[in-house]
LUMTI-182980 format. One record per residue (C-alpha): residue in one letter; z, x, y. Coordinates in Angstrom, 1 decimal, always signed. Example, Ala and Ser with C-alpha at 12.3 -4.5 7.8 and 13.67 -1.06 7.14 Angstrom:
res_pz_px_py
A_+7.8_+12.3_-4.5 $
S_+7.1_+13.7_-1.1 $
//
This chain:
res_pz_px_py
M_+8.6_+27.8_-19.3 $
K_+8.0_+24.2_-20.1 $
Q_+5.1_+22.6_-18.1 $
I_+6.1_+19.8_-15.8 $
I_+3.6_+17.0_-16.6 $
R_+2.1_+15.3_-13.6 $
L_-0.7_+12.6_-13.6 $
R_-2.3_+10.5_-11.0 $
F_-4.2_+7.2_-10.7 $
A_-6.5_+7.5_-7.6 $
P_-8.3_+4.3_-7.0 $
S_-10.5_+3.6_-4.0 $
P_-9.8_+0.4_-2.0 $
T_-13.5_-0.4_-1.8 $
G_-13.6_-3.1_-4.5 $
M_-11.5_-5.3_-6.8 $
M_-9.5_-3.8_-9.6 $
H_-11.6_-4.1_-12.8 $
L_-11.1_-3.2_-16.5 $
G_-12.2_+0.4_-16.1 $
N_-9.6_+0.9_-13.3 $
I_-6.9_-0.8_-15.3 $
R_-7.5_+1.2_-18.4 $
T_-7.4_+4.5_-16.4 $
A_-4.1_+3.5_-14.8 $
L_-2.8_+2.4_-18.1 $
M_-3.6_+5.6_-20.0 $
N_-2.1_+7.7_-17.2 $
R_+1.1_+5.7_-17.3 $
L_+1.4_+5.7_-21.1 $
F_+0.7_+9.5_-21.2 $
S_+3.3_+10.2_-18.5 $
K_+5.9_+8.1_-20.2 $
Q_+5.3_+9.6_-23.6 $
K_+5.4_+13.2_-22.2 $
N_+8.3_+12.5_-19.8 $
G_+6.0_+13.2_-16.9 $
T_+5.5_+11.9_-13.4 $
F_+2.9_+9.2_-12.6 $
V_+1.5_+9.3_-9.1 $
L_-0.5_+6.6_-7.2 $
R_-2.9_+8.1_-4.7 $
I_-5.3_+6.0_-2.6 $
E_-8.7_+7.5_-2.0 $
D_-9.6_+5.8_+1.2 $
T_-11.7_+8.4_+3.0 $
D_-14.8_+6.1_+3.0 $
S_-13.5_+3.9_+5.8 $
A_-16.8_+2.0_+6.1 $
R_-16.4_+0.5_+2.7 $
N_-12.6_-0.1_+2.6 $
F_-11.7_-3.8_+2.3 $
D_-8.1_-3.4_+1.2 $
P_-6.1_-1.8_+4.0 $
Q_-3.0_+0.0_+2.9 $
A_-4.2_-0.8_-0.7 $
K_-2.0_-3.9_-0.8 $
E_-4.0_-5.6_-3.4 $
I_-4.1_-2.5_-5.6 $
I_-0.3_-2.1_-5.4 $
E_+0.1_-5.9_-6.1 $
D_-2.1_-5.7_-9.1 $
L_-0.3_-2.7_-10.5 $
H_+3.0_-4.5_-10.1 $
W_+1.6_-7.6_-11.8 $
L_+0.5_-5.5_-14.7 $
G_+3.8_-3.7_-14.9 $
L_+2.3_-0.3_-14.3 $
F_+4.9_+1.1_-12.0 $
Y_+4.4_+4.5_-10.5 $
D_+6.9_+7.3_-9.8 $
E_+5.4_+8.6_-6.6 $
G_+3.0_+7.0_-4.1 $
P_+2.8_+4.4_-1.3 $
E_+6.0_+2.4_-0.6 $
V_+7.8_+4.7_-3.1 $
G_+7.4_+8.0_-1.4 $
G_+7.7_+11.4_-3.1 $
P_+7.5_+15.2_-2.4 $
Y_+3.8_+15.2_-1.6 $
T_+3.5_+12.5_+1.1 $
P_+1.3_+11.0_+2.4 $
Y_-0.4_+9.4_-0.5 $
F_-3.3_+8.0_+1.4 $
Q_-6.3_+10.4_+1.7 $
S_-7.1_+9.1_+5.2 $
Q_-3.7_+10.5_+6.3 $
R_-4.3_+14.0_+4.7 $
T_-7.2_+15.2_+6.8 $
N_-5.4_+18.2_+8.1 $
L_-4.8_+19.4_+4.5 $
Y_-8.5_+19.1_+3.7 $
Q_-9.4_+21.0_+6.9 $
D_-7.0_+23.8_+6.0 $
A_-8.6_+24.1_+2.6 $
L_-12.1_+24.0_+4.1 $
N_-11.1_+26.8_+6.5 $
K_-10.0_+29.0_+3.6 $
L_-13.4_+28.6_+1.9 $
L_-15.2_+29.4_+5.2 $
A_-13.1_+32.5_+5.6 $
N_-14.3_+33.6_+2.1 $
N_-18.0_+32.9_+3.0 $
L_-18.2_+30.2_+0.3 $
L_-19.7_+27.5_+2.4 $
Y_-22.8_+26.9_+4.5 $
R_-24.1_+24.3_+7.0 $
C_-26.7_+21.9_+5.7 $
F_-28.8_+20.1_+8.4 $
C_-31.0_+18.2_+6.0 $
T_-31.3_+14.5_+6.6 $
S_-30.8_+11.9_+3.8 $
E_-34.5_+11.0_+4.1 $
E_-35.6_+14.7_+3.7 $
L_-33.3_+15.0_+0.7 $
E_-34.6_+11.9_-0.9 $
K_-38.3_+13.0_-0.5 $
R_-37.5_+16.4_-2.1 $
R_-35.7_+14.6_-4.9 $
A_-38.6_+12.3_-5.6 $
R_-41.0_+15.3_-5.6 $
Q_-38.8_+17.2_-8.1 $
I_-38.7_+14.2_-10.4 $
A_-42.5_+13.7_-10.1 $
L_-42.9_+17.4_-11.1 $
K_-40.5_+16.8_-14.0 $
K_-38.0_+19.2_-12.6 $
P_-34.2_+18.5_-12.5 $
P_-33.4_+16.9_-9.1 $
R_-31.3_+19.6_-7.3 $
Y_-30.7_+20.7_-3.8 $
D_-33.2_+23.5_-3.0 $
R_-30.8_+25.6_-0.8 $
S_-33.2_+25.5_+2.1 $
C_-30.4_+25.5_+4.6 $
L_-28.8_+28.5_+2.9 $
M_-31.9_+30.5_+3.9 $
L_-31.5_+29.7_+7.6 $
N_-30.9_+32.8_+9.8 $
P_-28.1_+32.8_+12.5 $
E_-30.6_+32.1_+15.3 $
E_-32.0_+29.0_+13.6 $
I_-28.5_+27.7_+12.9 $
E_-27.5_+28.4_+16.6 $
E_-30.5_+26.5_+17.8 $
L_-29.8_+23.5_+15.6 $
L_-26.1_+23.5_+16.7 $
N_-27.2_+23.6_+20.3 $
K_-29.3_+20.5_+19.7 $
K_-26.2_+18.8_+18.2 $
T_-28.0_+18.3_+14.9 $
T_-25.8_+16.6_+12.4 $
F_-24.7_+18.8_+9.5 $
I_-22.5_+18.8_+6.5 $
W_-20.7_+21.7_+4.7 $
R_-22.0_+22.6_+1.3 $
Y_-20.2_+24.7_-1.3 $
K_-22.2_+27.8_-2.4 $
L_-22.0_+27.9_-6.1 $
D_-22.4_+31.2_-7.9 $
Q_-25.2_+30.2_-10.1 $
E_-24.8_+33.3_-12.3 $
K_-21.4_+32.0_-13.5 $
S_-20.1_+29.2_-15.7 $
V_-16.8_+27.3_-15.6 $
T_-14.9_+26.0_-18.6 $
I_-12.6_+23.0_-18.8 $
N_-10.3_+21.6_-21.6 $
D_-10.9_+17.9_-22.3 $
L_-8.5_+16.0_-24.6 $
S_-11.3_+14.1_-26.3 $
H_-14.3_+16.5_-26.0 $
G_-12.4_+19.8_-26.4 $
T_-13.6_+22.9_-24.6 $
I_-16.6_+22.2_-22.3 $
T_-18.5_+25.0_-20.6 $
F_-20.7_+24.2_-17.6 $
E_-23.5_+26.6_-16.5 $
L_-23.4_+26.5_-12.7 $
K_-27.1_+27.2_-12.5 $
N_-27.6_+23.6_-13.6 $
F_-25.7_+22.2_-10.6 $
S_-26.5_+21.7_-6.9 $
D_-24.5_+23.2_-4.1 $
F_-22.4_+20.2_-3.4 $
P_-21.2_+18.6_-0.1 $
L_-17.6_+18.9_+1.0 $
T_-18.0_+16.9_+4.2 $
R_-20.1_+13.9_+5.4 $
G_-22.2_+13.8_+8.5 $
D_-19.3_+12.2_+10.4 $
G_-17.1_+15.1_+9.6 $
S_-15.0_+13.2_+7.0 $
F_-14.4_+14.8_+3.6 $
T_-16.2_+13.9_+0.3 $
F_-14.6_+12.4_-2.8 $
I_-15.1_+15.6_-4.8 $
F_-13.4_+17.9_-2.2 $
A_-10.5_+15.6_-1.2 $
N_-9.9_+14.8_-4.8 $
F_-9.7_+18.5_-5.7 $
V_-7.4_+19.4_-2.8 $
D_-5.0_+16.6_-3.6 $
D_-4.9_+17.5_-7.3 $
M_-4.2_+21.1_-6.4 $
L_-1.6_+20.5_-3.8 $
M_+0.2_+17.7_-5.8 $
K_+0.3_+20.0_-8.8 $
I_-1.5_+17.5_-11.1 $
T_-1.5_+18.9_-14.6 $
H_-3.5_+16.2_-16.4 $
V_-6.5_+14.3_-15.0 $
I_-7.3_+11.1_-16.9 $
R_-10.3_+9.3_-15.6 $
G_-13.6_+7.7_-16.6 $
E_-16.5_+9.4_-18.4 $
D_-18.7_+8.8_-15.4 $
H_-16.7_+11.6_-13.6 $
L_-17.4_+14.2_-16.2 $
T_-20.4_+15.7_-14.3 $
N_-18.6_+16.3_-11.1 $
T_-15.8_+18.1_-13.0 $
A_-17.9_+21.2_-13.0 $
C_-17.9_+21.3_-9.2 $
Q_-14.1_+20.7_-9.0 $
A_-13.5_+23.4_-11.6 $
A_-15.5_+25.8_-9.4 $
L_-13.2_+25.0_-6.5 $
F_-10.0_+25.6_-8.6 $
E_-11.4_+29.0_-9.5 $
A_-12.2_+29.7_-5.8 $
F_-8.6_+29.1_-4.9 $
K_-7.4_+31.0_-8.1 $
E_-5.4_+27.9_-9.1 $
P_-5.0_+26.8_-12.8 $
L_-7.2_+23.9_-13.9 $
P_-5.6_+20.7_-15.0 $
T_-6.3_+19.4_-18.5 $
F_-8.8_+16.6_-18.4 $
W_-9.4_+13.4_-20.5 $
H_-12.6_+11.6_-19.7 $
L_-12.2_+8.1_-21.0 $
P_-15.2_+6.4_-22.7 $
M_-16.9_+3.7_-20.6 $
I_-16.0_+0.1_-21.3 $
C_-19.0_-1.9_-22.5 $
N_-19.7_-5.6_-23.4 $
V_-20.1_-6.7_-27.0 $
E_-23.8_-5.8_-26.7 $
G_-23.0_-2.2_-26.0 $
K_-24.1_-2.4_-22.3 $
K_-21.9_-1.1_-19.5 $
L_-19.6_-3.9_-18.4 $
S_-20.7_-5.3_-15.1 $
K_-19.7_-8.0_-12.6 $
R_-21.8_-10.5_-14.5 $
D_-19.6_-10.1_-17.7 $
F_-16.5_-12.2_-18.2 $
G_-13.4_-10.1_-17.8 $
F_-14.9_-7.4_-15.6 $
S_-12.5_-8.0_-12.7 $
L_-8.7_-8.3_-13.0 $
R_-8.8_-11.3_-10.6 $
D_-11.0_-13.3_-13.1 $
L_-8.6_-12.5_-15.9 $
K_-5.6_-13.6_-13.9 $
I_-7.2_-16.8_-12.8 $
A_-8.2_-17.5_-16.4 $
G_-4.6_-17.2_-17.5 $
F_-4.4_-13.9_-19.4 $
L_-1.0_-12.3_-19.7 $
P_-0.5_-8.7_-18.3 $
E_+1.2_-7.8_-21.6 $
A_-1.7_-8.9_-23.6 $
L_-4.2_-7.2_-21.4 $
L_-2.4_-3.8_-21.5 $
N_-1.9_-4.2_-25.3 $
Y_-5.6_-4.9_-25.8 $
L_-6.9_-2.1_-23.6 $
S_-4.5_+0.4_-25.2 $
I_-5.9_-0.1_-28.7 $
I_-9.6_-0.6_-28.2 $
G_-11.4_+2.6_-29.2 $
G_-8.2_+4.2_-30.3 $
G_-8.6_+4.0_-34.1 $
S_-6.6_+1.8_-36.5 $
F_-3.0_+0.7_-35.9 $
K_-0.5_-0.6_-38.5 $
E_+0.4_-3.4_-36.0 $
E_-2.0_-4.4_-33.2 $
V_+0.3_-6.5_-31.2 $
M_+2.7_-4.1_-29.5 $
S_+4.9_-4.0_-26.4 $
F_+4.5_-1.3_-23.8 $
D_+7.4_+0.7_-25.3 $
E_+5.9_+0.3_-28.7 $
L_+2.5_+1.5_-27.4 $
I_+4.2_+4.6_-25.9 $
K_+5.4_+5.6_-29.4 $
A_+2.3_+4.5_-31.3 $
L_-0.5_+6.2_-29.4 $
N_-1.3_+9.7_-30.5 $
F_-2.6_+11.7_-27.5 $
D_-2.8_+14.9_-29.6 $
H_-5.7_+13.4_-31.7 $
I_-8.0_+11.4_-29.4 $
S_-11.2_+9.7_-30.6 $
T_-14.4_+11.1_-29.1 $
T_-16.2_+7.7_-29.1 $
G_-18.8_+7.4_-26.3 $
Q_-17.9_+3.9_-25.5 $
V_-15.4_+1.1_-26.2 $
K_-16.4_-2.5_-26.4 $
F_-14.5_-5.3_-24.6 $
D_-14.6_-8.4_-26.8 $
P_-13.4_-11.5_-25.0 $
E_-12.7_-13.3_-28.2 $
K_-10.4_-10.5_-29.5 $
M_-8.8_-10.5_-26.0 $
R_-8.2_-14.3_-26.4 $
W_-6.7_-13.7_-29.8 $
M_-4.4_-11.0_-28.4 $
N_-3.4_-13.3_-25.6 $
N_-2.5_-16.1_-28.0 $
K_-0.2_-13.7_-29.9 $
W_+1.5_-12.8_-26.6 $
I_+1.9_-16.4_-25.5 $
A_+3.7_-17.0_-28.8 $
R_+6.0_-14.1_-28.1 $
I_+7.2_-14.8_-24.6 $
P_+10.4_-16.8_-24.1 $
A_+10.2_-20.5_-23.3 $
D_+11.4_-20.3_-19.7 $
E_+9.0_-17.5_-19.0 $
L_+6.1_-19.4_-20.5 $
L_+6.9_-22.4_-18.3 $
K_+7.2_-20.1_-15.2 $
R_+3.8_-18.6_-15.7 $
S_+2.1_-21.9_-16.7 $
I_+3.5_-24.1_-14.0 $
P_+0.9_-23.2_-11.3 $
Y_-1.9_-24.4_-13.5 $
L_-0.1_-27.6_-14.5 $
I_+1.0_-28.6_-10.9 $
E_-2.6_-28.2_-9.7 $
A_-3.9_-30.5_-12.5 $
Y_-1.0_-32.9_-12.6 $
P_+1.0_-33.2_-9.4 $
Q_+3.2_-35.8_-11.1 $
I_+4.5_-33.1_-13.4 $
N_+7.2_-32.4_-10.7 $
N_+8.8_-35.6_-11.9 $
I_+9.4_-34.1_-15.4 $
S_+12.5_-31.9_-15.9 $
Q_+11.9_-28.2_-16.5 $
E_+13.8_-28.5_-19.7 $
R_+11.5_-31.2_-21.0 $
L_+8.4_-29.3_-19.9 $
S_+9.6_-26.2_-21.6 $
Q_+10.2_-28.0_-24.9 $
I_+6.7_-29.5_-24.8 $
L_+5.1_-26.1_-24.2 $
Q_+7.1_-24.5_-27.0 $
L_+5.6_-27.1_-29.4 $
L_+2.1_-26.5_-28.1 $
K_+2.0_-22.8_-27.5 $
T_+0.6_-21.7_-30.9 $
D_-2.6_-23.4_-29.9 $
L_-2.9_-21.7_-26.5 $
S_-5.3_-18.8_-25.9 $
T_-4.7_-18.6_-22.2 $
L_-2.2_-20.1_-19.7 $
K_-5.0_-22.2_-18.3 $
D_-5.3_-23.9_-21.7 $
T_-1.9_-25.6_-21.0 $
V_-3.9_-28.0_-18.8 $
S_-6.0_-29.4_-21.6 $
A_-3.3_-29.0_-24.2 $
I_-0.9_-31.2_-22.3 $
R_-3.4_-33.7_-21.0 $
F_-2.6_-36.2_-23.7 $
Y_+1.0_-36.5_-22.3 $
F_-0.4_-38.0_-19.1 $
E_-3.5_-39.7_-20.3 $
Q_-4.0_-41.9_-23.3 $
P_-7.1_-40.9_-25.2 $
T_-10.3_-42.9_-24.9 $
L_-11.5_-43.9_-28.3 $
N_-15.1_-44.1_-29.4 $
K_-16.8_-44.7_-32.8 $
E_-18.0_-41.1_-33.0 $
L_-14.4_-39.9_-33.3 $
F_-14.2_-41.8_-36.7 $
S_-17.4_-40.6_-38.2 $
H_-15.4_-38.3_-40.4 $
F_-13.6_-41.2_-42.1 $
D_-15.0_-43.7_-44.7 $
N_-11.6_-45.4_-45.4 $
T_-10.5_-46.6_-42.0 $
A_-9.5_-50.0_-43.5 $
K_-7.0_-48.4_-45.9 $
L_-5.7_-46.1_-43.1 $
N_-5.1_-49.1_-40.9 $
V_-3.1_-50.8_-43.6 $
I_-0.9_-47.7_-44.0 $
L_-0.5_-47.3_-40.2 $
S_+0.5_-50.9_-39.7 $
K_+3.3_-50.5_-42.3 $
L_+4.4_-47.3_-40.6 $
L_+4.7_-48.9_-37.2 $
D_+6.8_-51.8_-38.7 $
K_+9.3_-49.6_-40.6 $
T_+9.9_-46.4_-38.6 $
T_+12.2_-45.7_-35.7 $
D_+11.8_-41.9_-35.2 $
S_+9.5_-39.0_-36.0 $
Q_+11.2_-37.9_-39.2 $
S_+11.2_-41.4_-40.8 $
F_+7.6_-41.8_-39.7 $
I_+6.6_-38.6_-41.5 $
D_+8.6_-39.4_-44.6 $
S_+7.2_-42.9_-44.9 $
A_+3.6_-41.6_-44.3 $
K_+3.9_-39.2_-47.2 $
R_+5.2_-42.0_-49.5 $
L_+2.6_-44.6_-48.4 $
T_-0.4_-42.2_-48.8 $
K_+0.6_-41.6_-52.4 $
E_+0.9_-45.3_-53.0 $
H_-2.5_-46.0_-51.5 $
E_-4.1_-42.9_-53.0 $
I_-5.0_-41.5_-49.6 $
K_-4.9_-37.9_-48.6 $
I_-2.1_-37.1_-46.2 $
K_-4.6_-34.9_-44.3 $
D_-6.8_-37.9_-43.6 $
L_-4.0_-40.1_-42.4 $
F_-2.7_-37.4_-40.1 $
G_-6.1_-36.7_-38.7 $
F_-6.6_-40.5_-38.1 $
I_-3.2_-40.7_-36.4 $
R_-3.9_-37.7_-34.3 $
I_-7.0_-39.3_-32.9 $
G_-4.9_-42.2_-31.8 $
L_-2.3_-40.1_-30.2 $
I_-4.4_-37.3_-28.5 $
G_-8.1_-38.1_-29.2 $
T_-8.8_-35.2_-31.6 $
I_-8.5_-34.7_-35.4 $
E_-7.1_-31.2_-35.0 $
G_-4.1_-30.3_-32.9 $
P_-0.3_-30.1_-33.0 $
S_+1.6_-31.5_-35.9 $
I_+2.2_-35.3_-36.0 $
N_+6.0_-34.6_-35.9 $
D_+5.6_-32.5_-32.7 $
L_+3.3_-35.1_-31.1 $
I_+5.8_-37.9_-31.7 $
E_+8.6_-35.7_-30.4 $
I_+6.6_-35.0_-27.2 $
L_+5.4_-38.6_-26.6 $
G_+8.4_-40.4_-27.9 $
I_+8.4_-42.9_-30.7 $
D_+7.8_-45.9_-28.4 $
E_+4.7_-44.4_-26.6 $
S_+3.4_-43.1_-30.0 $
K_+3.6_-46.6_-31.4 $
R_+1.9_-48.1_-28.4 $
R_-1.0_-45.7_-28.8 $
L_-1.3_-46.3_-32.5 $
R_-1.4_-50.0_-32.0 $
T_-4.4_-49.5_-29.8 $
L_-5.9_-47.4_-32.6 $
I_-5.3_-50.3_-35.1 $
N_-7.0_-52.8_-32.8 $
F_-10.0_-50.6_-32.2 $
N_-13.4_-51.9_-33.4 $
Y_-14.7_-49.2_-35.7 $
//
């Protein structure tokens, strides 16, 4: 019987979406699409004290912005509702009761202070920090006395330290964990709520998740979850622990690094298509084509042969390159729609320009844009005549000749094409490089030597405004 593929993305609403979250969600979605599986969104909101995104509205909004649509989850529904862990407490309690009935749990009355002291002592003695099972040794009378005193306790899972558990990981292969190397782990907190490890396991089991794709930092707790699957005699999912995303220096990406949070990337003007494209290919080997749509990525990625790299590097410059390629790809009306918030904020008067005209201008400039935010500086020349200074002309040693040619051009041309044709002819006659003339003219039009073509600039500004600016250039005191 063919296996029904089911994957889940299970973020916690305790912080903003960052690159690690996004890459995890992305790989789950790509895998599910390639394998004709189901992609589930599940919100791990059991830590109520740290939740800052009620109902995970920002998470859902971010996923929609990215185009990572889920098949089951909040607002969509599905056969395993509810999809918020805070609403599934009765299911966790039922699972806990089954473990209690099989004598696989015990109460732990140790305080966090006591645990920390023991941990520090173990580290000082160069021993692996591990729970010492002191509460497992309590006799019934001692337990009863602590309960009568209403001493706070948690439930710990009693690992069989004579055994091992084995998982299958798509990048690491078969991994065996000796349980003697692990602590008896908590299933509940002091307030009676359920821990991440336990709730995560129960949901994966009940929702029949077949593949768990998550970050490498979760690899160590996989042993504990595998022990729980065995306790319930349920088949283990296949795992894929994604390598951590690092900065260009090889250090784990942090809040201090540009690009860490999705919010920063959105504000900076990166396209969701470019972001997903880039995160799909980093650390994934070589590709014939790097710039790919989501559908192309589904076909191009080989999940049967996954790299075992320990980390992938996020390179902001490569991300900018990718974004530039995607800006060039998107249709003119879509580019305007996405750019207009940046432009209106910088130039309120832009509302007086027709959408058609703006779209034409952006089409002429878009090859020079790395982000949508770059449209603000790219189009500034349209609203502001450049301020000239002598330093701008330090590259030229023939301004007199250039001025002579420019004067003739202004007298004889009436449109952009005749301007270009005459410029080519006059530079030959005066033995001036066309590149020098165009660089000189560009300074007069936009204030920089490099930039859009002269033909495009005249089309954008209009021949009359272009001539007005160039007369200012001719009259400048070099």
